[in-house]
C-alpha positions, 0 to 999 in steps of 0.5 A: 516505553510509556504509552502515548496519550492522544488528546481530542485535538491530536485525534482531530489532526489525525482524522484531518490528516487522513482526509487530505494530508496536503492540508496546510498547518494553518487550516488544520489549526483553524479546525482544531482551534490551535495555532499552526506551530502548535499543530506542527509541534503535535504532528512532529510529535506524532511523527516521532512517536511512529503514529503517523508513519508516512504520507499517501498519495491516491493514484487513478491507475486507468489515466496511467495506462494500467487500468487492469487489476488481477489477483493471481493465486501462486503455488510453490514447491513444498520446500520454498521458504515463505521469504522466497515466496513473498519476495517472488515479484521483487523486480516485476513493477507490474506486482503491486504486492504478494501476499502469503497465505497459509494453506492452498494457494501459498500466495496471492500476487496483485497484478496491475497492468494495462491489458490481458497480454500484459497480465499473461506476460506477467504471470509467464514471467512469474512462472518462469522463476522456477519456484512457482509450480502453479497459478490461477487468476482471480477477479479482484474485488468490485471497485468504484468506477474510478479504480484507485489505490493508495501508495504509501511512502515511509517518512524520512528520518533523516535531516 
């Protein structure tokens, strides 16, 4: 497959969409010096080429009732498979992500909850899976006063 060549207009379109994915095609076109239909064709091409994977919404989780986030180290039995470790949070909505790590600990679970009691309940649920043999909570990295994360939705290729 030939390498996709991006010109200055493509780069600027990507920058503008990264700043605000809800910009209108007309607004982007005005800033880039292209018509709205030309911008749409370029965005469609960038999506088809896999350069644009999806669009992002930033959420204020404190306003949604889940202001507390924690990282919990997870240790597994020696015969635990990587896929099992990575999937430990499946079905637990408070687990934002699980990151597998080479070494000790085996994984890091990113948990977002409403309070400390809910955090304990989630950690107990992870421990109760039978695969986790140890867990230790870590403080999350510092964030701005308005704590936000990004939730990314992949593009749908169905039409």
